[in-house]
Every structure is written in structure tokens, then in C-alpha cells.
C-alpha positions, 0 to 999 in steps of 0.5 A: 639875856640871863644876868647872874650876880655872884656875891662873895666876901672879899678874901682870898683862898690862898695865903697872901691873897685878899681877893678873888683872883682874875684867873678865878673870876675868869673860870667862874664867868666861864663855868656859870655861862656854860651851865646856862648854855647846857641847862637853858640853851642860852648862848654864851654871848647872851649871859652876863655874870657880875661879881660883887665882892663884899668887905668882911665887915659888911657880911653877917652870918648866924646873927654875927660878923662872918669871922666870929661865926667861923670861929664858933663853927671851928670851936664846934668842929664843923 
């Protein structure tokens, strides 16, 4: 039985939303499960998908907090 963990920063993708929505999670559960079915032949009801939403202050990137690193990338035009 596959177990897939999806880690994301706790933030939204739309204005006014500060988390991954229930609908977005449902689409990811389905999509990840279907990939494992297509690639490995694992039945959908054998696949577990677990979300871990991490607060922004608990996630670092490039040696600094994510918001600071994103500002650095934006300043570089990346």
C-alpha cells in the first residue's frame, strides 16, 4: 500500500485564502492516486495521501525564511 506525503506551506493560491482548499486537496488526492494506478498498477483504494501544511515561519529555502527568499527571487526577476 503506497503512502504519499504532500508537504506545502500554509498559504492560499487565491486572494483572501490562507490555506489549500478542500477542493484543491480532493483534486490532489485523486491525481496522486491515479498516477500510482497508472504507473505502478496500485489500486486507488490501496493508496493513502497525507497532507502536511507547514506554517510559513517553519519553512526555509535558500538559507532563509520562505518569504525573504521569495523577495530575493522577485528582486532578481526570477
